[in-house]
mmCIF file of the C-alpha atoms, coordinates in Angstrom:
data_MODEL
# 
_entry.id   MODEL 
# 
loop_
_atom_site.group_PDB 
_atom_site.id 
_atom_site.type_symbol 
_atom_site.label_atom_id 
_atom_site.label_alt_id 
_atom_site.label_comp_id 
_atom_site.label_asym_id 
_atom_site.label_entity_id 
_atom_site.label_seq_id 
_atom_site.pdbx_PDB_ins_code 
_atom_site.Cartn_x 
_atom_site.Cartn_y 
_atom_site.Cartn_z 
_atom_site.occupancy 
_atom_site.B_iso_or_equiv 
_atom_site.pdbx_formal_charge 
_atom_site.auth_seq_id 
_atom_site.auth_comp_id 
_atom_site.auth_asym_id 
_atom_site.auth_atom_id 
_atom_site.pdbx_PDB_model_num 
ATOM 1   C CA . LEU A 1 1   ? 0.003  0.025  0.029  1.00 0.00 ? 1   LEU A CA 1 
ATOM 2   C CA . VAL A 1 2   ? 1.191  3.560  -0.750 1.00 0.00 ? 2   VAL A CA 1 
ATOM 3   C CA . ALA A 1 3   ? -0.380 6.520  1.004  1.00 0.00 ? 3   ALA A CA 1 
ATOM 4   C CA . ALA A 1 4   ? 0.870  10.120 1.179  1.00 0.00 ? 4   ALA A CA 1 
ATOM 5   C CA . GLY A 1 5   ? 3.740  9.165  -1.127 1.00 0.00 ? 5   GLY A CA 1 
ATOM 6   C CA . LYS A 1 6   ? 5.184  6.493  1.156  1.00 0.00 ? 6   LYS A CA 1 
ATOM 7   C CA . SER A 1 7   ? 4.646  2.779  1.364  1.00 0.00 ? 7   SER A CA 1 
ATOM 8   C CA . ASP A 1 8   ? 3.878  1.134  4.678  1.00 0.00 ? 8   ASP A CA 1 
ATOM 9   C CA . LEU A 1 9   ? 7.377  -0.339 4.712  1.00 0.00 ? 9   LEU A CA 1 
ATOM 10  C CA . GLU A 1 10  ? 8.867  3.087  4.229  1.00 0.00 ? 10  GLU A CA 1 
ATOM 11  C CA . LYS A 1 11  ? 6.769  4.421  7.119  1.00 0.00 ? 11  LYS A CA 1 
ATOM 12  C CA . VAL A 1 12  ? 7.715  1.595  9.401  1.00 0.00 ? 12  VAL A CA 1 
ATOM 13  C CA . GLU A 1 13  ? 11.454 2.190  8.576  1.00 0.00 ? 13  GLU A CA 1 
ATOM 14  C CA . GLU A 1 14  ? 11.027 5.916  9.111  1.00 0.00 ? 14  GLU A CA 1 
ATOM 15  C CA . ILE A 1 15  ? 9.546  5.387  12.539 1.00 0.00 ? 15  ILE A CA 1 
ATOM 16  C CA . GLN A 1 16  ? 12.170 2.775  13.488 1.00 0.00 ? 16  GLN A CA 1 
ATOM 17  C CA . ASN A 1 17  ? 14.979 5.032  12.334 1.00 0.00 ? 17  ASN A CA 1 
ATOM 18  C CA . TRP A 1 18  ? 13.527 7.949  14.313 1.00 0.00 ? 18  TRP A CA 1 
ATOM 19  C CA . LEU A 1 19  ? 13.246 5.757  17.490 1.00 0.00 ? 19  LEU A CA 1 
ATOM 20  C CA . LYS A 1 20  ? 16.838 4.650  17.192 1.00 0.00 ? 20  LYS A CA 1 
ATOM 21  C CA . SER A 1 21  ? 18.420 8.007  16.204 1.00 0.00 ? 21  SER A CA 1 
ATOM 22  C CA . GLU A 1 22  ? 16.397 10.499 18.196 1.00 0.00 ? 22  GLU A CA 1 
ATOM 23  C CA . ALA A 1 23  ? 13.909 9.001  20.663 1.00 0.00 ? 23  ALA A CA 1 
ATOM 24  C CA . MET A 1 24  ? 16.173 6.496  22.474 1.00 0.00 ? 24  MET A CA 1 
ATOM 25  C CA . LEU A 1 25  ? 19.585 8.017  22.581 1.00 0.00 ? 25  LEU A CA 1 
ATOM 26  C CA . GLU A 1 26  ? 20.396 6.936  26.118 1.00 0.00 ? 26  GLU A CA 1 
ATOM 27  C CA . LEU A 1 27  ? 20.547 3.226  26.799 1.00 0.00 ? 27  LEU A CA 1 
ATOM 28  C CA . SER A 1 28  ? 22.305 3.402  30.100 1.00 0.00 ? 28  SER A CA 1 
ATOM 29  C CA . LEU A 1 29  ? 19.648 4.690  32.553 1.00 0.00 ? 29  LEU A CA 1 
ATOM 30  C CA . THR A 1 30  ? 19.679 6.076  36.060 1.00 0.00 ? 30  THR A CA 1 
ATOM 31  C CA . ASN A 1 31  ? 16.646 8.203  35.931 1.00 0.00 ? 31  ASN A CA 1 
ATOM 32  C CA . GLU A 1 32  ? 13.164 8.167  34.522 1.00 0.00 ? 32  GLU A CA 1 
ATOM 33  C CA . VAL A 1 33  ? 13.296 8.028  30.789 1.00 0.00 ? 33  VAL A CA 1 
ATOM 34  C CA . VAL A 1 34  ? 10.809 9.877  28.519 1.00 0.00 ? 34  VAL A CA 1 
ATOM 35  C CA . LEU A 1 35  ? 9.302  7.324  26.143 1.00 0.00 ? 35  LEU A CA 1 
ATOM 36  C CA . PRO A 1 36  ? 7.672  8.944  23.148 1.00 0.00 ? 36  PRO A CA 1 
ATOM 37  C CA . THR A 1 37  ? 4.079  7.991  22.646 1.00 0.00 ? 37  THR A CA 1 
ATOM 38  C CA . VAL A 1 38  ? 3.466  9.486  19.271 1.00 0.00 ? 38  VAL A CA 1 
ATOM 39  C CA . TYR A 1 39  ? 5.508  9.838  16.065 1.00 0.00 ? 39  TYR A CA 1 
ATOM 40  C CA . GLU A 1 40  ? 4.189  13.266 15.142 1.00 0.00 ? 40  GLU A CA 1 
ATOM 41  C CA . PRO A 1 41  ? 5.079  13.438 11.372 1.00 0.00 ? 41  PRO A CA 1 
ATOM 42  C CA . LEU A 1 42  ? 2.780  10.459 10.678 1.00 0.00 ? 42  LEU A CA 1 
ATOM 43  C CA . GLY A 1 43  ? 0.503  10.755 13.757 1.00 0.00 ? 43  GLY A CA 1 
ATOM 44  C CA . VAL A 1 44  ? 1.360  7.178  14.763 1.00 0.00 ? 44  VAL A CA 1 
ATOM 45  C CA . LYS A 1 45  ? 0.861  6.086  18.417 1.00 0.00 ? 45  LYS A CA 1 
ATOM 46  C CA . ILE A 1 46  ? 3.682  4.224  20.075 1.00 0.00 ? 46  ILE A CA 1 
ATOM 47  C CA . ARG A 1 47  ? 3.129  1.674  22.885 1.00 0.00 ? 47  ARG A CA 1 
ATOM 48  C CA . TRP A 1 48  ? 6.043  0.635  25.171 1.00 0.00 ? 48  TRP A CA 1 
ATOM 49  C CA . SER A 1 49  ? 6.642  -2.625 27.069 1.00 0.00 ? 49  SER A CA 1 
ATOM 50  C CA . SER A 1 50  ? 9.418  -3.611 29.431 1.00 0.00 ? 50  SER A CA 1 
ATOM 51  C CA . THR A 1 51  ? 10.805 -7.074 30.033 1.00 0.00 ? 51  THR A CA 1 
ATOM 52  C CA . ASN A 1 52  ? 10.986 -6.149 33.722 1.00 0.00 ? 52  ASN A CA 1 
ATOM 53  C CA . THR A 1 53  ? 8.483  -3.501 34.855 1.00 0.00 ? 53  THR A CA 1 
ATOM 54  C CA . ASP A 1 54  ? 9.943  -3.659 38.410 1.00 0.00 ? 54  ASP A CA 1 
ATOM 55  C CA . VAL A 1 55  ? 13.084 -1.994 36.944 1.00 0.00 ? 55  VAL A CA 1 
ATOM 56  C CA . VAL A 1 56  ? 11.661 0.148  34.149 1.00 0.00 ? 56  VAL A CA 1 
ATOM 57  C CA . SER A 1 57  ? 7.872  0.529  33.972 1.00 0.00 ? 57  SER A CA 1 
ATOM 58  C CA . ASN A 1 58  ? 6.039  0.696  30.667 1.00 0.00 ? 58  ASN A CA 1 
ATOM 59  C CA . ASP A 1 59  ? 5.810  4.426  31.035 1.00 0.00 ? 59  ASP A CA 1 
ATOM 60  C CA . GLY A 1 60  ? 9.627  4.911  31.697 1.00 0.00 ? 60  GLY A CA 1 
ATOM 61  C CA . LYS A 1 61  ? 9.840  5.052  35.506 1.00 0.00 ? 61  LYS A CA 1 
ATOM 62  C CA . VAL A 1 62  ? 13.231 3.680  36.505 1.00 0.00 ? 62  VAL A CA 1 
ATOM 63  C CA . THR A 1 63  ? 13.973 1.877  39.857 1.00 0.00 ? 63  THR A CA 1 
ATOM 64  C CA . GLN A 1 64  ? 17.621 1.473  40.538 1.00 0.00 ? 64  GLN A CA 1 
ATOM 65  C CA . TYR A 1 65  ? 19.005 -1.455 42.511 1.00 0.00 ? 65  TYR A CA 1 
ATOM 66  C CA . VAL A 1 66  ? 22.380 -1.871 44.196 1.00 0.00 ? 66  VAL A CA 1 
ATOM 67  C CA . PHE A 1 67  ? 23.629 -3.774 41.139 1.00 0.00 ? 67  PHE A CA 1 
ATOM 68  C CA . ASP A 1 68  ? 23.152 -3.188 37.399 1.00 0.00 ? 68  ASP A CA 1 
ATOM 69  C CA . ARG A 1 69  ? 20.006 -4.463 35.892 1.00 0.00 ? 69  ARG A CA 1 
ATOM 70  C CA . TYR A 1 70  ? 19.292 -5.227 32.201 1.00 0.00 ? 70  TYR A CA 1 
ATOM 71  C CA . VAL A 1 71  ? 15.944 -4.602 30.573 1.00 0.00 ? 71  VAL A CA 1 
ATOM 72  C CA . THR A 1 72  ? 14.629 -4.670 27.111 1.00 0.00 ? 72  THR A CA 1 
ATOM 73  C CA . LEU A 1 73  ? 12.274 -1.872 26.111 1.00 0.00 ? 73  LEU A CA 1 
ATOM 74  C CA . VAL A 1 74  ? 10.081 -2.607 23.100 1.00 0.00 ? 74  VAL A CA 1 
ATOM 75  C CA . ALA A 1 75  ? 8.249  0.212  21.103 1.00 0.00 ? 75  ALA A CA 1 
ATOM 76  C CA . SER A 1 76  ? 5.359  -1.143 19.116 1.00 0.00 ? 76  SER A CA 1 
ATOM 77  C CA . PHE A 1 77  ? 3.305  0.834  16.657 1.00 0.00 ? 77  PHE A CA 1 
ATOM 78  C CA . ASP A 1 78  ? 0.422  0.274  14.269 1.00 0.00 ? 78  ASP A CA 1 
ATOM 79  C CA . LEU A 1 79  ? -0.086 2.274  11.086 1.00 0.00 ? 79  LEU A CA 1 
ATOM 80  C CA . GLY A 1 80  ? -3.843 1.773  11.296 1.00 0.00 ? 80  GLY A CA 1 
ATOM 81  C CA . ASN A 1 81  ? -4.341 -0.599 8.461  1.00 0.00 ? 81  ASN A CA 1 
ATOM 82  C CA . GLY A 1 82  ? -2.981 -3.719 9.994  1.00 0.00 ? 82  GLY A CA 1 
ATOM 83  C CA . SER A 1 83  ? 0.616  -2.798 9.220  1.00 0.00 ? 83  SER A CA 1 
ATOM 84  C CA . GLY A 1 84  ? 3.108  -1.820 11.867 1.00 0.00 ? 84  GLY A CA 1 
ATOM 85  C CA . GLY A 1 85  ? 6.363  -2.610 13.478 1.00 0.00 ? 85  GLY A CA 1 
ATOM 86  C CA . SER A 1 86  ? 8.411  -2.617 16.568 1.00 0.00 ? 86  SER A CA 1 
ATOM 87  C CA . SER A 1 87  ? 11.912 -1.644 17.795 1.00 0.00 ? 87  SER A CA 1 
ATOM 88  C CA . LYS A 1 88  ? 13.792 -3.223 20.735 1.00 0.00 ? 88  LYS A CA 1 
ATOM 89  C CA . PHE A 1 89  ? 16.237 -1.363 22.964 1.00 0.00 ? 89  PHE A CA 1 
ATOM 90  C CA . GLU A 1 90  ? 18.518 -3.202 25.258 1.00 0.00 ? 90  GLU A CA 1 
ATOM 91  C CA . CYS A 1 91  ? 19.089 -0.988 28.336 1.00 0.00 ? 91  CYS A CA 1 
ATOM 92  C CA . VAL A 1 92  ? 21.344 -1.044 31.305 1.00 0.00 ? 92  VAL A CA 1 
ATOM 93  C CA . ILE A 1 93  ? 19.939 0.411  34.441 1.00 0.00 ? 93  ILE A CA 1 
ATOM 94  C CA . GLU A 1 94  ? 22.973 1.506  36.432 1.00 0.00 ? 94  GLU A CA 1 
ATOM 95  C CA . ALA A 1 95  ? 23.356 0.543  40.077 1.00 0.00 ? 95  ALA A CA 1 
ATOM 96  C CA . LEU A 1 96  ? 22.566 3.010  42.794 1.00 0.00 ? 96  LEU A CA 1 
ATOM 97  C CA . ASP A 1 97  ? 25.684 5.011  43.701 1.00 0.00 ? 97  ASP A CA 1 
ATOM 98  C CA . THR A 1 98  ? 25.582 4.316  47.476 1.00 0.00 ? 98  THR A CA 1 
ATOM 99  C CA . SER A 1 99  ? 29.007 5.783  48.125 1.00 0.00 ? 99  SER A CA 1 
ATOM 100 C CA . LYS A 1 100 ? 27.605 9.233  49.177 1.00 0.00 ? 100 LYS A CA 1 
ATOM 101 C CA . MET A 1 101 ? 24.347 7.921  50.781 1.00 0.00 ? 101 MET A CA 1 
ATOM 102 C CA . SER A 1 102 ? 23.710 7.594  54.504 1.00 0.00 ? 102 SER A CA 1 
ATOM 103 C CA . GLU A 1 103 ? 22.626 4.227  55.832 1.00 0.00 ? 103 GLU A CA 1 
ATOM 104 C CA . SER A 1 104 ? 19.068 5.635  56.401 1.00 0.00 ? 104 SER A CA 1 
ATOM 105 C CA . GLU A 1 105 ? 18.890 6.855  52.766 1.00 0.00 ? 105 GLU A CA 1 
ATOM 106 C CA . ILE A 1 106 ? 20.004 3.385  51.557 1.00 0.00 ? 106 ILE A CA 1 
ATOM 107 C CA . LYS A 1 107 ? 17.316 1.751  53.728 1.00 0.00 ? 107 LYS A CA 1 
ATOM 108 C CA . ARG A 1 108 ? 14.707 4.146  52.447 1.00 0.00 ? 108 ARG A CA 1 
ATOM 109 C CA . ARG A 1 109 ? 15.667 3.584  48.776 1.00 0.00 ? 109 ARG A CA 1 
ATOM 110 C CA . LEU A 1 110 ? 15.643 -0.239 49.300 1.00 0.00 ? 110 LEU A CA 1 
ATOM 111 C CA . ALA A 1 111 ? 12.493 -0.328 51.357 1.00 0.00 ? 111 ALA A CA 1 
ATOM 112 C CA . GLY A 1 112 ? 10.550 -3.451 50.626 1.00 0.00 ? 112 GLY A CA 1 
ATOM 113 C CA . ARG A 1 113 ? 13.510 -5.112 48.994 1.00 0.00 ? 113 ARG A CA 1 
ATOM 114 C CA . ALA A 1 114 ? 14.929 -7.021 51.986 1.00 0.00 ? 114 ALA A CA 1 
ATOM 115 C CA . MET A 1 115 ? 16.966 -9.508 49.890 1.00 0.00 ? 115 MET A CA 1 
ATOM 116 C CA . GLU A 1 116 ? 18.666 -6.738 47.936 1.00 0.00 ? 116 GLU A CA 1 
ATOM 117 C CA . TYR A 1 117 ? 19.394 -4.834 51.195 1.00 0.00 ? 117 TYR A CA 1 
ATOM 118 C CA . MET A 1 118 ? 21.008 -8.040 52.611 1.00 0.00 ? 118 MET A CA 1 
ATOM 119 C CA . MET A 1 119 ? 23.133 -8.378 49.469 1.00 0.00 ? 119 MET A CA 1 
ATOM 120 C CA . PHE A 1 120 ? 24.195 -4.738 49.861 1.00 0.00 ? 120 PHE A CA 1 
ATOM 121 C CA . LEU A 1 121 ? 25.242 -5.386 53.513 1.00 0.00 ? 121 LEU A CA 1 
ATOM 122 C CA . ASP A 1 122 ? 27.378 -8.345 52.431 1.00 0.00 ? 122 ASP A CA 1 
ATOM 123 C CA . ASN A 1 123 ? 29.483 -6.158 50.091 1.00 0.00 ? 123 ASN A CA 1 
# 
């Protein structure tokens, strides 16, 4: 199919190239990441999914641990006619830098994650 001068394949490639070159520049994360939800030039909505929503939520909220975590973020989109595509991004969520934190701050940040806190104490 060709619409507005571009085939569906060309549109899919355009969106994927934009995601890789402009939307997801940082793949080593420490803070919340802004995940684009629309590719404006074509008005295409983008849905995100994470392989581990405890580390990076589907809306980009990052939770750091005391060790690096690895997550795949997937951007999926539909052109509205049954055609669409997706792009995968392998991300590293960097460990908390605890070197300048007080013990109470570390406990607060790791609240509810007893096993991880115990691992931290062993180091």
